[in-house]
KEKE-186326 format. One record per residue (C-alpha): residue in one letter; x, y, z. Coordinates in steps of 0.02 Angstrom, whole numbers, padded with zeros to 5 digits, always signed. Layout:
AXYZ;...
% end
This chain:
M+01103+02685+11326;R+00936+02694+11236;S+00877+02828+11356;F+01044+02920+11328;F+01018+02933+11142;C+00838+02991+11167;L+00896+03126+11283;L+01034+03172+11160;F+00913+03209+11020;L+00775+03282+11126;P+00828+03466+11110;G+00824+03449+10922;I+00651+03376+10933;L+00592+03521+11037;G+00655+03635+10899;K+00765+03744+11008;E+00947+03786+10983;N+01042+03709+11129;M+01140+03830+11238;L+01228+03690+11333;T+01373+03586+11266;I+01452+03430+11345;A+01605+03371+11249;P+01653+03235+11254;N+01485+03168+11307;N+01535+02983+11310;L+01654+02958+11458;A+01742+02808+11531;A+01830+02778+11698;W+01862+02639+11821;E+01807+02602+11999;G+01891+02710+12129;S+01941+02846+12005;C+01853+03011+11975;I+01770+03086+11824;L+01738+03265+11768;I+01589+03291+11652;P+01642+03446+11549;C+01497+03566+11523;K+01497+03738+11439;I+01370+03870+11402;D+01380+03927+11221;E+01477+04089+11198;T+01360+04148+11060;Y+01230+04190+11193;K+01336+04330+11264;S+01244+04450+11153;V+01078+04394+11227;R+01029+04467+11393;V+00998+04333+11526;D+00938+04413+11689;N+00912+04258+11801;F+00962+04080+11765;F+01006+03924+11864;L+01068+03746+11828;I+01014+03570+11885;W+01114+03409+11860;Y+01018+03241+11854;F+01073+03060+11858;D+00967+02949+11748;P+00856+03097+11687;K+00684+03065+11611;Y+00572+03186+11518;E+00395+03201+11584;D+00269+03255+11455;N+00143+03317+11579;L+00276+03425+11664;K+00359+03473+11503;D+00523+03452+11595;F+00652+03325+11656;T+00651+03227+11818;G+00778+03110+11897;I+00903+03091+12038;M+00956+03269+12070;L+01144+03285+12089;Y+01155+03474+12093;N+01028+03617+12101;G+01103+03791+12085;S+01027+03963+12059;T+01104+04139+12049;I+00957+04198+12157;S+00998+04086+12304;E+01170+04079+12380;N+01136+03903+12450;N+01177+03769+12321;L+01082+03610+12347;T+01189+03450+12343;A+01138+03277+12288;T+00974+03218+12354;S+01022+03032+12339;P+01127+02950+12478;H+01219+02851+12344;F+01307+03007+12282;L+01324+03088+12451;D+01490+03179+12470;R+01549+03116+12301;V+01471+03249+12186;R+01539+03426+12170;F+01492+03567+12051;V+01658+03634+11987;G+01591+03759+11860;N+01552+03945+11864;L+01399+04005+11772;N+01466+04181+11755;S+01614+04112+11658;R+01498+03996+11562;N+01567+03839+11645;C+01440+03709+11705;S+01554+03556+11736;L+01517+03421+11867;K+01644+03308+11957;I+01606+03135+12031;S+01739+03057+12145;H+01769+02877+12204;L+01671+02803+12063;Q+01575+02645+12092;K+01509+02520+11971;N+01330+02581+12000;D+01382+02756+11942;R+01373+02693+11766;G+01230+02776+11670;T+01164+02939+11596;Y+01190+03111+11670;G+01103+03271+11614;A+01117+03460+11643;R+00960+03569+11642;L+00981+03759+11622;Y+00839+03885+11656;G+00845+04070+11616;F+00738+04225+11584;V+00790+04292+11413;G+00760+04454+11321;I+00665+04614+11357;N+00504+04519+11392;R+00598+04407+11515;H+00518+04247+11456;L+00577+04083+11530;D+00686+03975+11419;M+00761+03801+11453;W+00908+03698+11385;F+00965+03520+11415;A+01128+03421+11376;P+01156+03234+11419;A+01318+03133+11447;A+01352+02944+11460;V+01475+02877+11590;N+01546+02700+11585;V+01631+02635+11745;N+01746+02484+11720;V+01793+02365+11859;S+01984+02372+11824;P+02091+02509+11754;P+02130+02500+11564;K+02302+02461+11496;P+02387+02605+11408;Q+02398+02597+11220;I+02574+02601+11139;E+02588+02647+10955;S+02710+02722+10830;R+02657+02825+10682;M+02800+02756+10575;A+02760+02600+10475;Q+02940+02541+10494;I+03074+02580+10620;R+03247+02597+10540;E+03414+02629+10619;Q+03469+02809+10623;W+03296+02869+10576;P+03214+02971+10717;V+03059+02885+10785;T+02915+02937+10899;V+02820+02812+11013;T+02658+02867+11098;C+02579+02791+11256;W+02401+02851+11297;V+02243+02816+11397;F+02071+02899+11413;Y+02054+02993+11578;H+01926+03127+11628;C+01978+03188+11798;P+02116+03320+11785;D+02100+03364+11971;E+02177+03195+12011;P+02313+03176+11875;I+02386+03010+11822;M+02559+02972+11748;L+02619+02872+11597;T+02807+02829+11589;F+02917+02732+11466;S+03058+02611+11510;G+03165+02483+11417;L+03305+02594+11341;E+03459+02675+11415;E+03413+02805+11543;S+03500+02943+11443;R+03389+02908+11294;M+03227+02905+11399;S+03241+03089+11450;S+03146+03150+11298;Q+02972+03096+11364;K+02831+03224+11359;T+02658+03201+11442;T+02500+03297+11394;N+02315+03290+11451;R+02193+03359+11325;D+02009+03325+11289;G+02001+03178+11410;K+02155+03093+11343;V+02321+03078+11434;Q+02472+03032+11328;T+02661+03024+11341;V+02774+03039+11187;L+02948+02962+11181;S+03067+03022+11040;F+03232+02934+11006;T+03347+02878+10864;P+03360+02689+10859;T+03521+02593+10824;W+03538+02419+10754;E+03572+02358+10932;D+03394+02414+10985;H+03322+02274+10880;R+03211+02158+10986;K+03219+02270+11139;T+03055+02290+11240;L+02977+02461+11276;T+02862+02466+11430;C+02731+02602+11465;T+02669+02607+11647;L+02508+02692+11707;K+02527+02766+11882;S+02406+02857+11998;H+02437+03034+12058;N+02521+02964+12213;G+02640+02854+12110;T+02551+02687+12127;E+02565+02578+11972;I+02396+02545+11899;S+02433+02451+11735;Q+02564+02437+11597;S+02588+02386+11415;T+02742+02329+11317;M+02806+02346+11138;T+02949+02245+11056;L+03056+02351+10940;D+03079+02286+10763;V+03225+02392+10703;K+03271+02369+10522;Y+03459+02390+10491;S+03590+02353+10360;P+03709+02204+10371;K+03839+02221+10508;R+04018+02157+10520;V+04034+02090+10343;K+04201+01996+10321;L+04287+01920+10170;S+04417+01781+10198;A+04530+01681+10078;M+04592+01500+10086;P+04738+01457+10085;G+04782+01643+10091;I+04788+01804+09992;T+04954+01757+09907;V+04953+01604+09793;R+05054+01540+09647;E+04982+01525+09474;G+04894+01354+09456;E+04845+01331+09642;K+04665+01322+09714;L+04586+01476+09796;S+04423+01492+09897;L+04341+01657+09954;A+04205+01661+10091;C+04090+01808+10139;T+04013+01809+10315;V+03888+01927+10403;N+03871+01948+10593;S+03694+02022+10599;S+03559+02089+10482;N+03374+02137+10483;P+03300+02087+10365;E+03399+01945+10286;V+03538+01982+10161;T+03586+01937+09984;Y+03765+01933+09918;Q+03851+02024+09774;W+04031+01997+09718;Y+04146+02125+09635;W+04318+02098+09558;K+04464+02214+09509;D+04383+02361+09420;M+04223+02330+09519;R+04138+02225+09387;K+03997+02121+09457;Y+04003+01932+09464;E+03844+01841+09425;W+03840+01721+09573;R+03746+01760+09737;S+03827+01629+09849;P+03932+01681+09999;I+04071+01563+09935;K+04178+01592+09777;E+04294+01452+09714;F+04444+01471+09594;E+04520+01305+09527;P+04655+01325+09468;V+04700+01509+09495;G+04784+01610+09357;E+04877+01773+09346;Q+04718+01854+09285;D+04639+01815+09453;S+04753+01937+09544;G+04669+02093+09606;V+04548+02167+09730;Y+04392+02068+09773;R+04241+02138+09863;C+04096+02049+09943;T+03938+02152+09976;A+03795+02093+10087;E+03634+02187+10047;N+03457+02201+10119;T+03316+02328+10099;V+03395+02447+10224;G+03574+02452+10163;S+03731+02352+10131;G+03898+02306+10205;S+04059+02263+10113;S+04228+02183+10139;E+04380+02180+10023;L+04533+02071+09995;T+04679+02088+09876;I+04728+01922+09799;N+04908+01911+09739;V+04938+01776+09609;Q+05127+01758+09580;Y+05205+01705+09412;P+05374+01720+09318;P+05411+01868+09197;K+05298+01874+09046;D+05284+01984+08890;V+05465+02037+08899;K+05493+02171+08767;I+05607+02318+08727;D+05539+02495+08721;V+05641+02620+08618;S+05640+02805+08658;P+05628+02906+08552;G+05535+02812+08417;R+05634+02886+08271;I+05819+02888+08311;K+05925+03030+08241;E+06111+03040+08248;G+06162+03135+08406;D+06003+03093+08502;N+06004+03021+08677;V+05926+02848+08652;V+05859+02735+08791;L+05815+02551+08771;R+05699+02494+08911;C+05672+02309+08950;S+05492+02295+09009;S+05399+02143+09072;R+05260+02092+09190;G+05292+01970+09329;N+05239+01935+09509;P+05346+01966+09604;A+05423+02107+09501;T+05575+02077+09392;N+05734+02107+09492;R+05873+02071+09363;H+05905+02108+09178;G+06034+02066+09046;W+06068+02159+08878;Y+06142+02079+08720;K+06194+02146+08548;D+06176+02044+08391;R+06335+01972+08319;E+06427+02011+08482;S+06459+01889+08623;G+06439+01934+08804;I+06321+02042+08904;I+06330+02231+08869;G+06217+02291+09012;T+06131+02232+09171;D+06012+02375+09207;K+05831+02384+09158;E+05878+02524+09035;L+06019+02531+08906;H+06076+02712+08871;F+06163+02784+08715;E+06231+02960+08739;A+06237+03052+08569;I+06205+02895+08468;Q+06304+02876+08307;A+06270+02788+08143;R+06390+02648+08196;D+06271+02603+08339;S+06142+02539+08215;S+06115+02350+08259;T+05995+02221+08336;Y+05970+02212+08526;Y+05874+02097+08651;C+05859+02077+08842;I+05823+01941+08974;A+05717+01974+09133;W+05723+01874+09299;N+05617+01865+09460;T+05610+01739+09604;I+05493+01628+09505;G+05589+01619+09339;N+05651+01716+09184;S+05600+01760+09006;T+05686+01831+08848;S+05622+01977+08744;S+05606+01985+08557;S+05745+02079+08462;V+05738+02261+08408;T+05842+02345+08272;L+05910+02521+08297;D+05914+02621+08134;V+06010+02780+08170;Q+05955+02911+08044;Y+06050+03068+07998;A+06034+03222+07888;P+06118+03231+07715;K+06306+03249+07722;N+06439+03329+07609;V+06321+03449+07519;Q+06412+03552+07383;L+06354+03688+07260;T+06446+03712+07094;L+06429+03845+06955;N+06447+03780+06776;S+06448+03939+06671;R+06571+04050+06575;Q+06634+04209+06656;P+06594+04351+06661;I+06405+04334+06664;T+06305+04465+06571;E+06121+04507+06592;G+06018+04379+06497;D+06145+04236+06505;T+06085+04062+06558;V+06169+04010+06720;P+06163+03826+06785;L+06193+03782+06969;N+06214+03601+07030;C+06183+03541+07210;S+06264+03374+07256;V+06255+03267+07416;G+06371+03133+07489;S+06253+03021+07593;S+06082+03026+07679;N+05978+02914+07794;P+05838+02900+07750;S+05884+02908+07567;H+05727+03004+07517;K+05775+03186+07504;W+05726+03352+07424;Y+05813+03516+07385;N+05787+03695+07443;W+05866+03842+07349;Y+05901+04016+07417;K+05947+04177+07331;S+06017+04316+07441;G+05933+04239+07592;K+05761+04217+07511;R+05692+04047+07467;I+05664+04003+07283;T+05521+03892+07230;H+05632+03754+07160;T+05659+03579+07231;Q+05770+03491+07103;E+05955+03452+07107;L+05994+03567+06957;Y+05939+03749+06956;T+05952+03851+06796;F+05908+04035+06784;T+05929+04185+06670;A+06048+04317+06737;S+05952+04468+06797;P+06020+04646+06818;E+06093+04620+06990;K+06272+04662+07037;V+06301+04514+07152;S+06181+04373+07200;I+06220+04248+07338;Y+06156+04072+07304;K+06154+03918+07413;C+06061+03752+07418;E+05995+03636+07553;V+05973+03449+07544;C+05838+03387+07663;N+05766+03225+07725;V+05644+03189+07866;I+05785+03211+07993;N+05853+03382+07947;C+05923+03492+07810;T+06107+03521+07768;A+06157+03680+07676;S+06298+03702+07552;A+06427+03838+07560;P+06361+03995+07471;I+06429+04054+07303;S+06422+04229+07227;V+06359+04262+07050;R+06414+04432+06977;T+06309+04498+06830;L+06355+04642+06714;F+06210+04751+06652;G+06177+04921+06577;P+06105+05073+06668;K+05934+05045+06747;A+05800+05169+06798;V+05881+05323+06720;K+05791+05477+06787;A+05804+05663+06747;V+05779+05767+06905;R+05745+05955+06907;E+05790+06061+07058;P+05703+06148+07130;L+05536+06065+07108;G+05376+06161+07090;L+05351+06327+06996;I+05502+06411+06916;K+05505+06600+06898;E+05607+06694+06771;G+05780+06731+06841;S+05782+06582+06961;F+05924+06457+06980;V+05887+06289+06898;K+05986+06127+06904;L+05951+05971+06801;R+06027+05809+06867;C+06036+05637+06782;E+06015+05495+06906;V+06044+05307+06877;R+05975+05185+07003;E+06100+05048+06965;A+06224+04988+06835;N+06367+04863+06829;P+06499+04920+06795;Q+06464+05090+06872;E+06578+05194+06757;L+06447+05291+06658;T+06441+05420+06518;Y+06301+05552+06518;I+06222+05653+06375;W+06087+05787+06396;Y+05958+05830+06262;K+05835+05975+06243;E+05690+05951+06127;G+05787+05805+06051;Q+05942+05911+06017;H+06110+05871+06095;L+06143+05990+06240;Q+06301+05937+06336;L+06403+05791+06403;N+06384+05796+06590;S+06278+05720+06727;T+06208+05893+06774;V+06148+06049+06682;T+06157+06212+06780;I+06060+06370+06730;P+06104+06515+06848;K+05963+06631+06787;V+05828+06546+06691;T+05735+06637+06552;P+05578+06591+06457;E+05689+06532+06315;H+05751+06392+06429;S+05576+06318+06434;G+05560+06151+06350;S+05577+05961+06366;Y+05741+05890+06434;Y+05802+05711+06451;C+05968+05625+06479;A+06051+05463+06424;A+06175+05356+06524;S+06284+05215+06456;N+06421+05094+06509;Q+06514+04952+06421;V+06359+04841+06424;G+06223+04957+06363;S+06134+05123+06378;A+05965+05193+06431;Q+05880+05362+06430;S+05766+05446+06553;S+05589+05504+06533;P+05579+05689+06484;V+05563+05821+06617;W+05476+05983+06572;L+05548+06152+06618;S+05414+06287+06617;V+05478+06462+06660;R+05349+06579+06732;Y+05360+06763+06682;G+05253+06917+06685;P+05166+06997+06533;R+05283+07051+06394;N+05258+07142+06228;V+05092+07213+06284;H+05010+07304+06134;L+04840+07342+06063;L+04768+07263+05906;L+04625+07355+05817;S+04495+07247+05735;T+04494+07352+05574;Q+04620+07442+05464;D+04490+07557+05382;A+04442+07732+05436;I+04329+07735+05586;I+04161+07815+05551;E+04034+07854+05686;G+03907+07712+05709;M+04035+07576+05673;S+04069+07432+05799;I+04252+07399+05829;S+04355+07303+05957;L+04525+07323+06037;R+04625+07171+06091;C+04756+07183+06227;D+04886+07061+06158;N+05033+07001+06264;D+05152+06858+06303;A+05150+06786+06480;F+05162+06623+06578;P+05050+06585+06661;P+04934+06679+06542;A+04879+06851+06600;D+04712+06843+06690;V+04682+07025+06742;Y+04647+07164+06614;T+04614+07350+06643;W+04563+07473+06503;Y+04591+07661+06495;W+04522+07798+06381;N+04608+07966+06389;K+04687+07900+06552;Q+04515+07868+06625;R+04482+07692+06685;L+04343+07597+06597;Q+04230+07463+06667;E+04283+07328+06545;T+04397+07192+06621;S+04410+07065+06480;K+04551+07045+06355;I+04447+07123+06214;L+04364+07294+06226;Q+04205+07305+06122;L+04154+07479+06057;R+03983+07461+05981;K+03911+07604+05873;I+04057+07716+05914;Q+04029+07905+05918;V+04141+08051+05874;D+04156+08101+06057;Q+04234+07927+06093;S+04387+07977+05995;G+04546+07985+06099;S+04691+07886+06168;Y+04663+07705+06223;H+04781+07587+06316;C+04770+07429+06425;K+04857+07359+06578;T+04870+07171+06608;S+04945+07059+06745;N+04967+06880+06804;S+05033+06806+06967;I+05210+06866+06922;S+05193+07050+06872;E+05093+07177+06772;Q+05130+07278+06611;E+05048+07422+06519;S+05027+07440+06330;P+05077+07596+06230;P+04927+07710+06195;M+04833+07698+06031;G+04743+07852+05962;I+04574+07825+05884;T+04491+07961+05778;V+04307+07944+05739;S+04247+08040+05585;Y+04074+08107+05551;S+03967+08014+05431;R+03906+08097+05268;A+03733+08123+05340;T+03806+08216+05489;V+03915+08326+05377;L+03765+08374+05268;K+03660+08409+05421;R+03793+08521+05497;A+03816+08614+05329;L+03631+08653+05321;I+03632+08712+05502;G+03782+08829+05461;L+03698+08902+05309;G+03541+08935+05410;S+03646+09021+05543;V+03727+09136+05411;L+03559+09185+05339;F+03494+09220+05513;A+03646+09328+05551;V+03619+09428+05390;F+03440+09456+05442;L+03493+09516+05613;L+03622+09636+05535;G+03489+09709+05423;L+03374+09730+05569;L+03513+09811+05670;S+03554+09929+05528;H+03374+09983+05520;V+03373+10017+05706;V+03534+10118+05694;Q+03461+10226+05556;R+03315+10265+05664;W+03430+10314+05809;K+03525+10434+05696;K+03367+10525+05655;T+03334+10557+05839;L+03502+10642+05876;D+03515+10831+05905;P+03625+10903+05770;G+03696+11040+05881;T+03740+10949+06041;G+03750+10773+05979;R+03634+10716+06119;A+03477+10623+06094;R+03321+10717+06081;R+03211+10710+06229;S+03068+10646+06136;G+03163+10507+06047;S+03328+10483+06136;F+03398+10318+06202;F+03464+10330+06378;V+03477+10236+06539;K+03389+10309+06684;K+03382+10254+06863;A+03238+10309+06971;K+03210+10255+07151;G+03050+10166+07183;E+03008+10147+06998;K+02973+09984+06916;L+03043+09942+06748;C+02957+09842+06614;N+03049+09728+06495;G+03009+09695+06312;N+02876+09568+06361;N+02786+09702+06466;R+02816+09606+06628;L+02845+09713+06781;R+03002+09674+06880;E+03072+09750+07036;N+03215+09869+07009;G+03375+09769+07004;A+03290+09610+07052;D+03374+09506+06918;G+03540+09600+06916;S+03504+09687+06747;I+03517+09872+06700;G+03375+09946+06598;F+03393+10058+06445;L+03256+10188+06415;N+03207+10244+06243;Q+03090+10392+06259;G+03024+10421+06089;A+02873+10500+06170;E+02812+10530+06344;T+02677+10403+06326;S+02783+10269+06243;I+02939+10212+06338;S+03043+10066+06284;Y+03171+09981+06396;A+03322+09878+06358;A+03400+09759+06484;L+03586+09741+06509;R+03608+09564+06583;F+03758+09490+06674;P+03805+09309+06688;P+03683+09208+06793;S+03825+09133+06896;L+03847+09292+06992;S+03752+09293+07154;E+03650+09437+07216;E+03770+09464+07359;R+03912+09490+07235;T+03847+09606+07097;V+03972+09653+06963;Y+03945+09812+06866;A+04019+09834+06694;S+04107+09995+06645;V+04085+10044+06463;K+04203+10182+06404;A+04134+10304+06279;P+04242+10327+06126;Q+04270+10492+06037;P+04120+10541+05931;V+04145+10498+05750;D+03975+10519+05682;D+03830+10624+05740;A+03719+10477+05709;V+03802+10371+05845;I+03724+10381+06016;Y+03837+10342+06167;S+03790+10291+06337;V+03915+10271+06479;V+03883+10147+06616;K+03990+10181+06766;K+04023+10075+06915;P+03946+10154+07069;Q+04038+10175+07233;L+04040+10018+07339;P+03945+10030+07502;T+04033+10016+07666;K+04055+09846+07738;G+03896+09788+07826;D+03779+09899+07724;T+03657+09825+07604;K+03716+09847+07426;P+03592+09953+07330;D+03541+09916+07153;Y+03629+10034+07033;E+03557+10085+06868;N+03608+10210+06737;V+03478+10335+06803;V+03519+10420+06969;N+03354+10509+07006;K+03218+10610+06926;S+03280+10779+06984;E+03456+10756+06918;E+03457+10645+06770;E+03628+10573+06732;L+03637+10491+06563;H+03758+10348+06533;Y+03785+10318+06350;S+03817+10154+06273;S+03894+10131+06105;L+03801+10013+05992;V+03952+09955+05896;N+03928+09771+05854;L+03785+09651+05876;G+03890+09498+05830;P+03951+09362+05947;R+04015+09430+06110;P+04178+09386+06185;R+04180+09306+06358;P+04156+09447+06482;T+04285+09492+06610;Y+04212+09481+06782;V+04268+09603+06913;D+04257+09568+07096;S+04133+09682+07185;E+04264+09717+07317;T+04388+09786+07189;D+04378+09976+07148;S+04502+09979+07009;E+04452+09928+06834;S+04533+09943+06667;E+04474+10095+06572;E+04509+10004+06412;S+04379+09866+06442;I+04219+09890+06345;Q+04060+09794+06385;Y+03933+09771+06248;A+03750+09770+06288;S+03612+09695+06185;L+03453+09793+06162;K+03294+09699+06189;H+03125+09765+06141;
% end
């Protein structure tokens, strides 16, 4: 073995990573068997190119330093170069060694058959190969130790569970080392039922052959022997091993027995024994009684001496170990005569009319089978059943009762019970102790009496017209209220029930209540509507009533209603009514009647009674009577509507031209009304009168001046007249001349086109070089398309000094022709003079305009022309 360990560590000493692996490398076998030394070439060298390599197996290899290699008994020499594999060179291994590997698949295993004792020793595999691009020679070595026993080993049996327990699945393994899979061996279990042995499974892995048996043990498997047998590949038994099962299980077949039996009489001896058929491990005992309370003793025997009734019941004996427990029960029946005989009363509180049951209860073993009932102060049995029944019990059944109970052992008598039959109050009556009739405010006493009651404690309930009153005494006193009829009754109560008296009626007389004046219709009342006032009384006793109506506190009429067919504003006011009967009277709250009407008596009120002078500030008020008050006002001046809309019209700093007729119009939601007109005259102030007087005087003086000037002009015209013909002299005559194409010049020496402004010029030729023109103008409202020519008729000559000029209306042009401008001068060749009489230079009357389309004109009309210079 020393040489094996040296060989094992040699590759590490050489400093090379070993490419060969033998695992396991410590093998065991026995004479006559075979062994396979497992050898592999490391897979990590697949990435390294190996062109040529070969393997040599040695027995007892030795390393030679001078050779730098191993030597020994050669078992196998193989090379990929040569197809002939060399076998063992030693006769000892002849025909027993075979290379079973394949270098291409990296397997280098070696098999040795028919092992002999001398085959024990060290074996080694030497691998040579040319590695890499440079193809240098590299070498690897792996050793293995083989031990050959004289006899085959016994298989090993083991269980991984520390303890085998019933009903817990368990696994038992049988194994042996074996390194020759080409000649398989067998391991089999026996010792259990054949049906339970079918779950065996055999495996061979890493030089170890094992068989696994899985089963669930029962308590009956305890102390059974399991045998594992090693057999060769041809079925020959080689060796075997055994294992005794130690199955832990709970106690089995636990039994509890009683002596002399399960039924005993009170006072006898009783013995209980607990036995167990089998258990692993040993057991301990635990006793339970009745409601499963534990006893303190641990013995399998329990003694009772003597036994009592309290010892009756269920007993249990439990045998326990670390695995589980087993139990057994017995019911012990201890017999005794009736005990604790008593009477149960149902219900607890007995009321008259109830169904009452008296029950005779007891405890006895065996059960009570006969009863007897007895009533105090009466001889003889009154019942033989366990229960005594009273259907609709009465007060006369109140008494003392007891019973006797029997069984086969003996009898016993109960204690007595007293039945107290309770009932509600009886003979309840209600009485009225008061004078009649009853008037509002009288004191009225009512008394509630009762005949009998059990229990005697009682209280009273009072009711008025079905509603409960908060009073609990026997006597009830109250003050009569204004109610026609009140129904009273009382109840007398105890804990059993209440009993009511017969009701009585209390009639109370009272005066009218809740007198109310009602107006119909409701809402707003317009003038002329129908109105009805009605006096209502909510209640009174007696109901024969007398009514009186009042307006503003004054007596109106004796009736329950007031009817107004057509209401007027005079009907407005406060109304109320009064109602009375033989007891008293009452009056209503007032109801207001407001009649709505439109404006009436509309008139104007002036703020001053003095004369109105311009510059004063006055106001006009539109006064009226209306309900609701008028809210819309309209003012008029000389029938023209003003902007003011208030009740008062303010005229600040009034002027003379504001004189005239004023009136107002006002309205509300009912109608509208207009006031009569009021004339207002505004006088001039003193300053205005003085100013106007001065202006008039100036006008008169100016008129005198103009008359003087006109007179002077006339005198000059007279001097220019021809004494013989009466015509104006050529050199100084005044005439009107019309010349085509000429331009006329007015007094301001401005040239104007002929007829451009609708005027006719007057020529005064005092000299050839000095020509004066006068313009005859017509109203500016006449358009140029409609020229009106004035005809001035020449009167008969009175004075040679008067110069006349006649202006005649020219012929109208035909329709469509342009109207020419006509003047008083026709042309230069034939001068036609039209004379105008300068009669008056005062104010002119309004001219009479003649339509240009009309040819006729009054010969009597005279137009006056003013001369301008």
